[in-house]
SEDRENDO-50805 format. One record per residue: residue in one letter; residue number from 1; x, y, z of N, C-alpha, C in turn. Coordinates in pm, whole numbers. Layout:
BEGIN
[pt "A" NUM [X Y Z] [X Y Z] [X Y Z]]
...
# end
This chain:
BEGIN
[pt "M" 1 [1882 -9139 3774] [1924 -9000 3755] [1876 -8954 3617]]
[pt "A" 2 [1823 -8836 3613] [1774 -8778 3487] [1890 -8713 3413]]
[pt "L" 3 [1870 -8695 3283] [1970 -8623 3204] [1986 -8482 3259]]
[pt "P" 4 [2107 -8430 3262] [2127 -8293 3310] [2075 -8192 3208]]
[pt "D" 5 [2049 -8071 3257] [2013 -7963 3165] [2132 -7932 3076]]
[pt "I" 6 [2104 -7892 2954] [2211 -7858 2859] [2274 -7725 2901]]
[pt "I" 7 [2404 -7726 2917] [2476 -7605 2954] [2525 -7532 2828]]
[pt "N" 8 [2580 -7608 2736] [2632 -7551 2611] [2561 -7617 2494]]
[pt "H" 9 [2453 -7556 2449] [2380 -7613 2335] [2463 -7600 2208]]
[pt "Q" 10 [2465 -7706 2128] [2535 -7703 2000] [2437 -7733 1889]]
[pt "D" 11 [2433 -7644 1789] [2353 -7670 1669] [2430 -7753 1569]]
[pt "F" 12 [2561 -7762 1588] [2648 -7838 1496] [2773 -7880 1572]]
[pt "L" 13 [2842 -7980 1519] [2966 -8026 1581] [3081 -7936 1538]]
[pt "L" 14 [3172 -7914 1628] [3291 -7833 1600] [3399 -7927 1545]]
[pt "T" 15 [3403 -7940 1414] [3492 -8034 1347] [3574 -7961 1242]]
[pt "I" 16 [3702 -7990 1236] [3790 -7938 1131] [3835 -8058 1048]]
[pt "H" 17 [3806 -8056 920] [3852 -8160 827] [3976 -8106 757]]
[pt "T" 18 [4094 -8143 806] [4217 -8085 751] [4235 -8117 604]]
[pt "N" 19 [4179 -8228 556] [4192 -8260 413] [4116 -8160 326]]
[pt "D" 20 [4022 -8086 386] [3945 -7986 312] [3998 -7844 335]]
[pt "E" 21 [4095 -7828 423] [4148 -7695 456] [4277 -7669 380]]
[pt "K" 22 [4311 -7541 370] [4438 -7504 305] [4549 -7505 408]]
[pt "L" 23 [4659 -7568 372] [4777 -7574 458] [4844 -7437 460]]
[pt "I" 24 [4874 -7388 579] [4945 -7261 593] [5093 -7294 592]]
[pt "K" 25 [5159 -7258 483] [5299 -7297 463] [5393 -7196 528]]
[pt "N" 26 [5501 -7249 580] [5608 -7169 639] [5558 -7066 741]]
[pt "A" 27 [5473 -7112 831] [5436 -7026 944] [5565 -6989 1017]]
[pt "L" 28 [5655 -7084 1025] [5796 -7066 1060] [5873 -7140 951]]
[pt "P" 29 [6000 -7111 931] [6073 -7180 823] [6066 -7332 836]]
[pt "G" 30 [6014 -7397 730] [6004 -7542 728] [5890 -7599 810]]
[pt "V" 31 [5803 -7512 861] [5693 -7553 949] [5560 -7510 885]]
[pt "H" 32 [5478 -7609 849] [5349 -7584 784] [5240 -7631 880]]
[pt "I" 33 [5133 -7551 893] [5034 -7588 994] [4890 -7584 944]]
[pt "Y" 34 [4813 -7671 1004] [4668 -7665 1003] [4631 -7632 1148]]
[pt "P" 35 [4585 -7509 1175] [4541 -7481 1312] [4408 -7554 1337]]
[pt "L" 36 [4397 -7618 1450] [4274 -7690 1483] [4197 -7619 1594]]
[pt "M" 37 [4266 -7585 1703] [4203 -7511 1812] [4309 -7429 1882]]
[pt "L" 38 [4281 -7301 1899] [4373 -7211 1968] [4295 -7140 2078]]
[pt "D" 39 [4333 -7164 2202] [4265 -7107 2317] [4368 -7030 2400]]
[pt "S" 40 [4382 -6902 2369] [4485 -6822 2437] [4451 -6796 2583]]
[pt "E" 41 [4323 -6797 2620] [4286 -6772 2759] [4325 -6889 2850]]
[pt "N" 42 [4315 -7010 2799] [4349 -7128 2879] [4485 -7187 2843]]
[pt "G" 43 [4553 -7127 2746] [4687 -7171 2710] [4692 -7307 2644]]
[pt "V" 44 [4594 -7335 2557] [4591 -7464 2488] [4600 -7440 2338]]
[pt "W" 45 [4690 -7515 2273] [4699 -7509 2127] [4699 -7649 2071]]
[pt "V" 46 [4613 -7669 1972] [4598 -7799 1907] [4625 -7776 1758]]
[pt "L" 47 [4724 -7846 1706] [4769 -7823 1569] [4800 -7954 1499]]
[pt "R" 48 [4781 -7954 1369] [4843 -8055 1283] [4959 -7982 1218]]
[pt "V" 49 [5080 -8031 1239] [5200 -7962 1191] [5280 -8056 1101]]
[pt "L" 50 [5322 -8003 987] [5408 -8076 894] [5544 -8008 895]]
[pt "F" 51 [5648 -8086 917] [5784 -8034 926] [5866 -8084 807]]
[pt "E" 52 [5935 -7992 741] [6023 -8029 630] [6149 -8097 685]]
[pt "P" 53 [6210 -8186 605] [6338 -8244 647] [6440 -8134 680]]
[pt "G" 54 [6515 -8155 788] [6617 -8059 830] [6567 -7947 920]]
[pt "T" 55 [6437 -7944 949] [6383 -7839 1037] [6433 -7860 1180]]
[pt "V" 56 [6481 -7751 1241] [6525 -7754 1380] [6457 -7637 1451]]
[pt "L" 57 [6389 -7665 1560] [6325 -7560 1639] [6419 -7518 1752]]
[pt "P" 58 [6395 -7400 1810] [6480 -7358 1922] [6465 -7451 2042]]
[pt "K" 59 [6570 -7458 2121] [6561 -7530 2250] [6454 -7458 2331]]
[pt "H" 60 [6371 -7536 2401] [6261 -7474 2474] [6227 -7550 2603]]
[pt "F" 61 [6166 -7475 2693] [6118 -7524 2823] [5966 -7524 2816]]
[pt "H" 62 [5903 -7637 2851] [5757 -7647 2851] [5701 -7612 2989]]
[pt "T" 63 [5605 -7519 2991] [5539 -7487 3117] [5424 -7583 3148]]
[pt "G" 64 [5381 -7658 3047] [5272 -7755 3064] [5301 -7881 2986]]
[pt "V" 65 [5204 -7970 2983] [5222 -8099 2917] [5197 -8090 2767]]
[pt "V" 66 [5252 -8190 2696] [5233 -8201 2551] [5197 -8346 2518]]
[pt "H" 67 [5102 -8361 2427] [5069 -8489 2366] [5105 -8473 2219]]
[pt "L" 68 [5194 -8559 2168] [5242 -8546 2030] [5236 -8681 1961]]
[pt "Y" 69 [5161 -8686 1852] [5146 -8810 1775] [5207 -8790 1637]]
[pt "T" 70 [5293 -8880 1595] [5358 -8872 1464] [5283 -8962 1366]]
[pt "M" 71 [5237 -8901 1256] [5159 -8974 1155] [5242 -9017 1035]]
[pt "A" 72 [5350 -8944 1006] [5438 -8979 894] [5574 -8915 920]]
[pt "G" 73 [5677 -8970 857] [5811 -8915 873] [5872 -8954 1006]]
[pt "S" 74 [5972 -8877 1048] [6038 -8903 1176] [6102 -8775 1228]]
[pt "W" 75 [6129 -8775 1358] [6195 -8662 1424] [6252 -8714 1556]]
[pt "H" 76 [6332 -8631 1619] [6385 -8665 1752] [6423 -8536 1823]]
[pt "Y" 77 [6452 -8550 1951] [6508 -8438 2026] [6658 -8447 2016]]
[pt "T" 78 [6722 -8333 2002] [6868 -8326 1993] [6931 -8400 2111]]
[pt "E" 79 [6869 -8390 2227] [6921 -8452 2349] [6902 -8604 2350]]
[pt "Y" 80 [6816 -8655 2264] [6786 -8799 2260] [6793 -8850 2115]]
[pt "P" 81 [6911 -8845 2053] [6921 -8879 1910] [6883 -9023 1878]]
[pt "D" 82 [6894 -9113 1974] [6861 -9253 1950] [6713 -9285 1975]]
[pt "D" 83 [6638 -9185 2020] [6496 -9205 2049] [6412 -9146 1935]]
[pt "L" 84 [6426 -9203 1817] [6358 -9153 1697] [6208 -9177 1708]]
[pt "Q" 85 [6132 -9072 1684] [5987 -9080 1681] [5945 -9100 1535]]
[pt "V" 86 [5871 -9206 1507] [5833 -9241 1370] [5680 -9251 1361]]
[pt "A" 87 [5630 -9272 1239] [5486 -9287 1219] [5430 -9389 1317]]
[pt "G" 88 [5324 -9349 1387] [5263 -9436 1487] [5312 -9412 1628]]
[pt "S" 89 [5410 -9322 1647] [5463 -9293 1781] [5377 -9188 1851]]
[pt "Y" 90 [5345 -9215 1977] [5279 -9117 2064] [5379 -9081 2172]]
[pt "L" 91 [5400 -8951 2192] [5492 -8903 2295] [5417 -8816 2394]]
[pt "F" 92 [5435 -8845 2523] [5385 -8758 2629] [5503 -8685 2689]]
[pt "E" 93 [5491 -8553 2699] [5596 -8472 2761] [5540 -8407 2886]]
[pt "P" 94 [5600 -8431 3001] [5554 -8363 3122] [5596 -8217 3122]]
[pt "G" 95 [5522 -8135 3195] [5563 -7996 3213] [5701 -7992 3275]]
[pt "G" 96 [5779 -7892 3239] [5915 -7879 3291] [6019 -7941 3200]]
[pt "S" 97 [5976 -8005 3092] [6071 -8065 2997] [6149 -7957 2924]]
[pt "I" 98 [6276 -7986 2896] [6361 -7896 2817] [6425 -7981 2708]]
[pt "H" 99 [6410 -7935 2583] [6468 -8010 2471] [6462 -7927 2343]]
[pt "Q" 100 [6519 -7983 2237] [6520 -7918 2106] [6472 -8019 2001]]
[pt "F" 101 [6365 -7983 1931] [6303 -8067 1829] [6381 -8056 1699]]
[pt "Q" 102 [6407 -8170 1636] [6470 -8165 1504] [6425 -8280 1416]]
[pt "V" 103 [6414 -8248 1288] [6379 -8347 1187] [6506 -8380 1111]]
[pt "P" 104 [6541 -8508 1099] [6663 -8543 1026] [6663 -8484 884]]
[pt "A" 105 [6775 -8429 845] [6788 -8370 712] [6773 -8475 603]]
[pt "D" 106 [6803 -8601 636] [6794 -8706 535] [6657 -8775 529]]
[pt "N" 107 [6557 -8719 601] [6421 -8772 587] [6380 -8765 441]]
[pt "T" 108 [6312 -8865 393] [6268 -8866 253] [6126 -8815 237]]
[pt "E" 109 [6061 -8780 347] [5926 -8727 341] [5907 -8622 449]]
[pt "V" 110 [5801 -8545 435] [5764 -8447 537] [5718 -8523 661]]
[pt "T" 111 [5750 -8470 778] [5705 -8530 904] [5572 -8467 942]]
[pt "D" 112 [5470 -8549 955] [5333 -8505 980] [5297 -8541 1124]]
[pt "T" 113 [5258 -8440 1202] [5230 -8461 1344] [5097 -8398 1386]]
[pt "F" 114 [5046 -8447 1497] [4928 -8389 1563] [4968 -8363 1706]]
[pt "M" 115 [4945 -8240 1754] [4987 -8207 1890] [4881 -8131 1968]]
[pt "I" 116 [4878 -8161 2097] [4798 -8087 2194] [4899 -8034 2295]]
[pt "V" 117 [4909 -7902 2303] [5007 -7839 2392] [4931 -7754 2494]]
[pt "M" 118 [4965 -7773 2620] [4906 -7694 2727] [5015 -7608 2787]]
[pt "G" 119 [4991 -7479 2791] [5092 -7387 2843] [5174 -7328 2731]]
[pt "A" 120 [5298 -7298 2762] [5385 -7226 2668] [5518 -7297 2653]]
[pt "N" 121 [5583 -7268 2542] [5724 -7302 2523] [5803 -7174 2545]]
[pt "I" 122 [5899 -7179 2634] [5990 -7066 2651] [6114 -7101 2570]]
[pt "N" 123 [6137 -7025 2463] [6242 -7057 2366] [6374 -6988 2399]]
[pt "F" 124 [6483 -7060 2370] [6619 -7011 2397] [6705 -7025 2272]]
[pt "D" 125 [6800 -6934 2256] [6893 -6943 2143] [7002 -7047 2174]]
[pt "P" 126 [7091 -7075 2077] [7194 -7178 2100] [7286 -7151 2219]]
[pt "D" 127 [7297 -7024 2262] [7380 -6991 2378] [7303 -6995 2509]]
[pt "G" 128 [7176 -7033 2503] [7096 -7043 2625] [7030 -6913 2666]]
[pt "N" 129 [7030 -6813 2578] [6966 -6685 2608] [6818 -6690 2570]]
[pt "Y" 130 [6736 -6627 2651] [6592 -6619 2626] [6566 -6557 2489]]
[pt "M" 131 [6474 -6618 2411] [6433 -6564 2281] [6291 -6508 2286]]
[pt "N" 132 [6195 -6596 2322] [6055 -6555 2323] [5970 -6662 2393]]
[pt "I" 133 [5843 -6630 2406] [5747 -6725 2461] [5651 -6763 2348]]
[pt "M" 134 [5643 -6891 2321] [5552 -6943 2219] [5433 -7006 2290]]
[pt "D" 135 [5319 -6939 2283] [5198 -6991 2344] [5085 -6984 2241]]
[pt "A" 136 [4963 -7014 2281] [4852 -7015 2187] [4833 -6879 2120]]
[pt "G" 137 [4848 -6771 2195] [4834 -6637 2137] [4943 -6606 2036]]
[pt "W" 138 [5067 -6643 2068] [5180 -6620 1977] [5162 -6703 1851]]
[pt "I" 139 [5124 -6830 1868] [5100 -6918 1753] [4992 -6858 1663]]
[pt "E" 140 [4886 -6808 1724] [4776 -6750 1646] [4823 -6629 1567]]
[pt "Q" 141 [4900 -6540 1629] [4950 -6421 1559] [5039 -6459 1441]]
[pt "V" 142 [5133 -6551 1463] [5225 -6594 1358] [5149 -6664 1246]]
[pt "M" 143 [5055 -6750 1283] [4975 -6824 1185] [4890 -6729 1102]]
[pt "L" 144 [4824 -6633 1167] [4740 -6538 1094] [4821 -6452 997]]
[pt "A" 145 [4940 -6410 1038] [5026 -6330 949] [5067 -6411 827]]
[pt "A" 146 [5106 -6537 847] [5145 -6623 735] [5024 -6651 645]]
[pt "A" 147 [4909 -6676 704] [4787 -6703 626] [4749 -6581 542]]
[pt "K" 148 [4758 -6463 600] [4724 -6339 527] [4816 -6322 406]]
[pt "E" 149 [4946 -6345 426] [5043 -6336 315] [5008 -6432 203]]
[pt "Q" 150 [4951 -6547 237] [4920 -6651 139] [4776 -6643 88]]
[pt "G" 151 [4701 -6542 135] [4563 -6526 92] [4470 -6634 144]]
[pt "I" 152 [4503 -6687 260] [4423 -6795 321] [4347 -6740 440]]
[pt "E" 153 [4219 -6775 448] [4141 -6744 568] [4131 -6872 649]]
[pt "P" 154 [4211 -6885 755] [4214 -7012 828] [4084 -7040 901]]
[pt "N" 155 [4053 -7168 911] [3935 -7215 982] [3983 -7297 1100]]
[pt "Y" 156 [3957 -7251 1220] [3997 -7323 1341] [3901 -7290 1453]]
[pt "I" 157 [3902 -7373 1554] [3814 -7354 1669] [3882 -7256 1764]]
[pt "K" 158 [3805 -7153 1802] [3856 -7052 1894] [3749 -7029 2000]]
[pt "P" 159 [3772 -7076 2122] [3674 -7051 2227] [3650 -6901 2241]]
[pt "K" 160 [3523 -6866 2255] [3488 -6724 2267] [3443 -6696 2409]]
[pt "S" 161 [3511 -6606 2469] [3485 -6573 2608] [3350 -6504 2624]]
[pt "L" 162 [3280 -6545 2726] [3157 -6478 2764] [3175 -6418 2903]]
[pt "Y" 163 [3298 -6382 2934] [3327 -6329 3066] [3262 -6193 3086]]
[pt "G" 164 [3218 -6170 3204] [3159 -6043 3243] [3117 -6053 3388]]
[pt "F" 165 [3050 -5950 3435] [3003 -5952 3573] [2874 -6031 3584]]
[pt "S" 166 [2850 -6089 3699] [2732 -6172 3719] [2602 -6092 3726]]
[pt "K" 167 [2611 -5962 3754] [2489 -5881 3758] [2500 -5757 3676]]
# end
């Protein structure tokens, strides 16, 4: 078999070196991010996220799967307090999962994570009332607003649509 024709020619690799990028602080309270790839058309968000000790996110329902790797610190779901995720932990979450992310207040370091999220988080308040939908588009809007406030021009991969009619 011969090599296939090139469909997507690349003159360079699409690489983000987070050590060379500026951290966007407090995109949400206690949540600092390096955006890596945001694809609002396909509902995929890839982020390196650092969480301050004591950070608690809203309870949420996942419409798709999540891959979450912890590089430093620790965290757990409120519903699973004995299932502490620590440096070196990889967590797979199936679509349909419902839980609340929290970082122990007594953590002595920031919790550093890498995540690939497909779909959206549907967020709820403590009484179970709908709050909002957090998806790649929402993440991008919140991240861009925080970056603008901080004078940062974020560098991340954003698929560019070439959609149109065939003729």
